[in-house]
C-alpha positions in Angstrom: 29.6 -4.2 22.4 27.2 -5.8 20.0 25.4 -4.7 16.8 21.7 -3.9 17.5 20.7 -3.9 13.9 21.8 -3.4 10.3 19.7 -1.2 8.0 19.3 -2.5 4.5 17.7 -0.4 1.8 15.5 -2.6 -0.5 13.2 -2.1 -3.4 10.1 -3.5 -1.7 10.0 -4.5 2.0 7.3 -7.2 1.5 9.2 -8.9 -1.3 12.6 -8.7 0.4 11.1 -9.9 3.8 9.6 -12.9 2.0 12.9 -13.7 0.4 14.8 -13.4 3.7 12.3 -15.7 5.4 12.4 -18.3 2.6 16.1 -18.3 1.8 17.7 -17.5 5.2 15.0 -18.9 7.5 14.6 -15.5 9.3 11.2 -14.3 10.6 9.7 -10.8 10.5 9.2 -9.7 14.1 7.7 -6.3 13.4 6.7 -3.9 10.6 6.1 -0.2 10.5 5.7 2.8 8.3 7.5 5.9 9.4 5.8 8.7 7.5 8.1 11.5 8.6 11.1 9.6 7.3 9.3 8.3 4.2 10.1 4.7 4.8 8.4 1.3 5.3 10.3 -1.0 7.7 10.4 -4.7 8.5 12.6 -6.1 11.3 14.0 -9.6 11.2 15.8 -11.2 14.2 19.2 -12.8 13.5 20.8 -14.0 16.7 21.1 -11.1 19.1 20.9 -8.6 16.3 18.3 -7.7 13.7 18.1 -6.8 10.0 16.1 -3.7 9.3 14.7 -3.7 5.8 13.9 -0.2 4.6 11.8 0.8 1.6 11.5 4.4 0.4 7.9 5.4 0.0 8.6 8.9 -1.3 11.3 10.6 -3.5 12.8 12.7 -0.7 13.3 9.7 1.7 16.8 9.6 3.2 17.1 5.9 2.2 19.8 5.7 -0.4 22.1 2.9 -1.6 22.8 0.0 0.7 26.2 -0.4 2.3 28.4 -3.4 1.9 26.9 -6.6 3.3 28.6 -10.0 3.3 26.9 -13.1 4.6 28.8 -16.3 5.1 26.2 -19.0 4.1 28.2 -22.0 5.3 27.8 -25.6 4.2 24.1 -25.6 4.7 23.6 -23.7 1.5 25.7 -26.2 -0.4 25.7 -25.7 -4.2 22.8 -23.1 -3.8 25.1 -20.4 -2.4 25.5 -18.5 -5.7 21.7 -18.6 -6.3 21.1 -17.4 -2.8 23.6 -14.5 -3.2 21.9 -13.5 -6.4 18.5 -13.4 -4.9 19.8 -11.3 -2.0 21.4 -8.8 -4.3 18.2 -8.5 -6.4 16.4 -7.5 -3.2 18.7 -4.5 -2.6 17.8 -1.1 -3.8 20.4 0.4 -6.1 20.1 3.9 -7.5 
């Protein structure tokens, strides 16, 4: 068994995707707008899985608060790990 993707509700897909690319070195592999669900989507590959960034584009969208996500940044982040965690948290959409 493996995780196909993790959906993450964000304030703005474009801003969040840029941050995930710059801070974590991930790349956006696809984008879409799903009008019947009221969401804008960006997919970023991470190993054999993907992050799915989801932005609500209308008030009745099913996208709500994000779940709990914990990333182990490792020694590569060095002293920047707190700054990186703060940038990640700001990208999430909290209601």
